N, C-alpha and C positions, 0 to 999 in steps of 0.2 A: 333423556327426555328433553325435548325442545318445546318451549311454550312462550307465547306472548300474552301477558295479562293486560287487558285493555282498560283504560280510564279508571284506574284505581287510586283512591285517596290514601296516601301513606300516613300511618299513625305510628311514628317511631322517632322519639326525641333525639336519638343518636344518629339519625339519618339526615343527610343534606336535603332530602326531599320531604321532610316532615310537613304535613298538612297540605302538600301539593298533590294535584291529580295528574298522574302520568301513566305511560305505558311501561311495563316491566318485562324485559326479554330475558329468559332464563335458558341457559344451554348446559345440559348435563350437570345440573345442580349448582350452577354458579350464575350470579347476576351478571349478565353480559352487557346489556344496555338498559338505561333508564332515561326516559325522556318523553316529550309530547309527540303524539302521532307518529310512532315508529313505523317504518315501512313494513308492509306485509311480506311474508316469506313462506312459500309453499312447504318448506321443511319444518315450519313451526306450527304448533296447534294454537289457535286463537281462543282465549278465554275471556268471556265478557258476562258480567252480571249487573243487575240494577243496583245502584248505590253501593258499588263495590269499594271496600276498604281493605288495606293490607297492614299487618303489623308483624313485628318479630314473633316467631312461633310461641304460643302460650305453653306454660309448663305448670303442671299440677303437682303440688308437693305432698299430696296424700291421696292415694288411690288404692283401693283393695279390689282384687280380682278373683279371689277364691282359689285358683289353681296354684299349687297342687292341693288336693284334698277336698275342695268344695267346688268342683267343676259344675255341680248342679246350680250353683249361684252364678258363676261366671267363669269363662275360660280366658286365658291370656290372649288368644287369637281374636276372639270376639270383643274383648275389652279394649284392645288396641284399636280395633275398627271403630268402636264407639267413640274412643278418644279422638281419633282423626276426624270423624264427622262432626264432632263437637268443637273442633278448632284447636285441639291440643297436639303439639308436635312432640311433647315429651311428658312423661309421668314418673313420679317416684312411687314405686310399688311397696306397699306396706307388708310386713312379715306375718300378718294374721292368716296363716295358711296351716295346712296339716300335711306333713310336718312343718313346723315354724321355720322361717328362714334364719337359722341361727348358726350356720356353718358354711364354709366355702362351696361345698358341693351343691347345696341348695341355691346359693347365689348363682352358680354356673347354670343350674337347671333352668331358672326363670329367664336368664339372659339368652340361653339357646332357644327357648320358646319364642323369643321376640326377634330372632334374627330375620333380616330382610324386611322388617316392618317399616312403614313410613313413620311410625311413632317410635321415638327412643324410649326405652324402658330402663330406668335406673333403680336398682334394688336398694331398699333400706334393710339393713341387717337387724335382727333382734338385739336388744341391749343385754338381755339375760337369757340363759339357756331355756329354751322352750317358752320364753316370755313368762316365766314363773316368778321372777323377781328374787331368786335365791342366789344364783352364781352368774358372774359375767359370762357372756357368750364369747366365741372366738373372734373378737373384734378385729385384731390385726390381720388375721387370715382373711376375714371377710372384706376388709379394706383392700387388700391386695387382689382379691377376686373381683372387685368392682363395686362393693357396697359404698354408697355415698354418705351414709350416716347410720346411726344406731339408735333404735328406740323400740319399746314394746307398745304396740298399737293400742291406744285407748286404755292403757294400764299404767297406774302410778307406781313408781318405784318407792315402796313404803319404807324400805331400809335406806335411811339417809346416808349411812356410811358407805353403802354399796354405790350409790350415785356419786358420792365424793371421790371414791377410788376410781370409778369409771371416768369422771371428768379429768382426773389427774393422769390416768393411763393413756387416754387417747391423744393427749398433747404431744406425745413422742412421735406420732405420725399425722399430726394435724387433723385429727378426727373430730367429728361433730356429734354431740349427744342430743337426742330428741327426748324431752321429758314431758309426758302428758301429766297434767296436774288435776288430781281429784282425790281427796281424802276419803277412802272407802268407809271408814268408821263414821264420819260425819254424814256421808251420803246415806249410809244404812240401807234401808229398803225403799228409799225414795225412787220415784220413776219420772217425775216432772219437776220443773222449777218450783221452789217453795215460794208461795205468795198468795195473792187473792184468788187466782184461778185455781190453784191446787186445792185451796180450802173449799171453794165453791163446788168443785167437782168431786171432792172426797178422795183425791189421789194423794199419795204420800209424796212430800216435797223434798227436793234436794236444794239446800241453801247455797247461796253464792259463796259462803264461807268455805265450803268443801273444796272449791277451786282456789280461792284466793289464799288460803292458808298454805297450800302446797306451792303456789307461785312464789309467795314470800320466802318459804323455806328454801326452794331451789335457787332463788336469786342470792340468798345468803351463802349457800354452798358454792355458787359460781364465784362470788366475791372472794371466798376463801381459797378456792383451788385455781382460779384463772381458767383459761381454755375458752371453749365456745359452747353455747347452749342454745337450743331452739325449743321454744315452748309452742306446741301446736294448738290450734282451735280454741283459743281463749273465748270466753263468752260473757264476761261481766265488766262493768265500768271500773271496779276496783282493780281487776287484773290489768286493765289498760294502764291505769295510773301507776301501779307498781312497776310495770315494765318501763313506762315513760321515765320514772325517777331512776331506775337502774341504768338506763341508757345515758341519762345526764351525768351519772357517776362514772361513766366510761366502761361499764361492763359489756362484754362481747356477747350480747343476748339478742336473739331475733325471735319473732313470733308470727303466727298465722291466725286467720279467722276463717271459719267455714262460711260458704255462701248463705246457707240457710239461717245462720245467726245474724246476717246483715239484712235479710229480707223478711223473715218470719219472726213471730213472737209466740209466747204461750197462749195468746188469745185464740189460736187456731185449734186448741185442744177440746173445745166444747163438744166436738163430734166423737170424742174418745177414739179417734182413728190412729192406729198404731204406726201409720206412716210418719207421724210426727214425733215418734219416740226416738230420740237421738242422744248421743253422748258427746259433749255435755248437753244438758237439756236446753230447749228453747227458753230464752229468758224473757223479761218484760221489755216494754218499749224504751224505757230509760236506758237499759243496758244496750239495746240495739243501737240507739242513737250515739251512745258513748263509743261503741265499736266503729261506727261510721266516722266519728270524729277522729278516732285513732288511726283510721285509714288515711284520712285527709291530712293529718299532721305528721304522718310517717312513723308514728309509734308502732303501728302494725305493719310488718314488712311485706306480707304477701297474703293473697287470698287463695284458698283451696276449695275444691268441691267436696272434699272428704267423702268421696264416692265409696259407698259400702253396700254392695249387693247382698240382699238377704232373701232366701227362698220363701215362697208363700207359706209353707208349713210352719216356719218360724216367725213370720211377720203378721199374717192375717189371723190373729187370735186375740184373746183377752189382753187388754193393754198391759197389765202387770206382768204377764208372762212373755210377751213378744220381745224379740231381740231388738237391740238398739241399732239404728243406722238408716241412712237414706242414700239412694243413688243420686248423683248430682252432675255428672259430666254433661249430659244432654241439655240441661237447663241452666248451667252456670253463667254463661255470658249474657244470655237474654234476660235472665232475672236480675243480674247486676245492673243492667241498663236501666232498670226502673228505680234505682236508688243512688247511683253514682255517675259522675261524669265519665265520658268515654276515655279520655287520656288517663285518668286515674285507674280505670278498669284494666286497660292494656298494661300499664306500669305494674300493677299488683298481680297480674296474671303472668308476668314475665320475670319479676324480680327475684323469685326463688332460685333462678339459675345462679345468681350471685351468691346466695346463701350456701348453696351446695357446690360452688366452684365448678359450674358447668359452662361450656362455651356458649357465647351469645353473639349473634352476627347481625349487625345493623344492615338495613336495606340500603345497600351501596354497591356500585359496580365493582366486580372482582371478588366480592364476599360470597360465602356459601349461602344458598337460598334456604332459609328455614322460616316459613311464614304461615300466618293464619289469614284466611279470607272470610270476610263477613260484611254484613250491612248493618245500618244503624236505625233505619226509619220504620220498618214494619212493626205493627202492634198486633198481638195475637194472644191466644190462650193455650197454655201447655196442656196436652191431653195424652192419653195412653198411646195414641198413634205416633207421638213424638218420641216414645221410649224405644231405644235401640238395644238396651241391655237385656240379658236373659232374665234377670230379676226385675220386677216392676215396682219396687218399693220406693217410689218417689214422693217426697213431701211437697213437690211443686205442682201436682195435678190441680188443674183449674186455676192456676196462678196466671195473672196477666204478665205478658212478656213484651219486650221491645228489641227489635233487631233480629237478624238471622245469621246463623253460621253457614257458610258455603263449603268450607273444608280447609285443607292444608296443602302446602307443598313442602316436602322434606325428604331427605335421603334420595333425591332425584326421582321422587314419586309425587304425582298429583292425585289427591283423594278429594273428590267433591261430591256433594249430594245431588 
């Protein structure tokens, strides 16, 4: 494919064209020429949008798509299409499927489903067999098959010794363990953040301690074992501080935060709408501000949509009984634009490539073209018409947005809205 992208402002700190408005000529997946007012060529397709910006392709470190087993929630084919139109050129696929992605054949299955897509799919293998927390899964075999890390989605490894052994074992092949942090005993039957809102609404609360206790435990284990640990979707001020101190001690720990924890708080729960029921729960505004600070001082390494499609039968029901999770790909960029600077958003939507040791290509002549296309100026309200996923369980309905995603160019394919 041959395209010339016209009058695009480059947002890429590693590019010599950072913050410059230029034309970008791409020939068969390679940046061929970059400059001002490049000459037209009948062999090239001209691409031009209002307020067009380009950055290195965004990567989402936590995406659930359902397939295999939950195709009624989402399929890999449609999920990758949603990711492309949401500006993501790569996703890390969570293993919360049926069967769970806990062996090399399952890793190969999802990879084959994603062949020829404009969006790169990188599987996360389950840390334990069937994500049950009892026995380690086939970590080495999955690594060889293409798994980029190992973790049980939204499940705490309650057996500390098992996590210790896993952290030691994966060092032999430079593996990365993802450890979700939530003490199930302390969480109990809680469904929302413990605090003023939960008390006023009469909903059982989940204290911050349920997360922070396990974050502290897992950091102690990491200090003992060495190796690499990624803590996903932290949600409290104390978790940020614990990880900040661990990094100062030199521990090889990274962490992510979900978009909804940066934008929303438990104040939205007044309607008892189960779209806001997520794991971990939406916290208060003090926690939200601490997470934003953690982003700005680089304690938090990356931002994820934590996209989790849930079918209507399991979501639109009594709050206590509804499944946890929200879709987030479609709303990720534009909702972040309401709370963070553009350069920070781009950095935190691309930095997970470093965590997972995936290639990243600066916008520079001769490099592979892997880019996201977007604007920054439009202000609008997110509605059901903007949902591209099969499942409609978005916590961002009726939220104010800023900026628009136009699409991506990756794998020699242009996908635009």
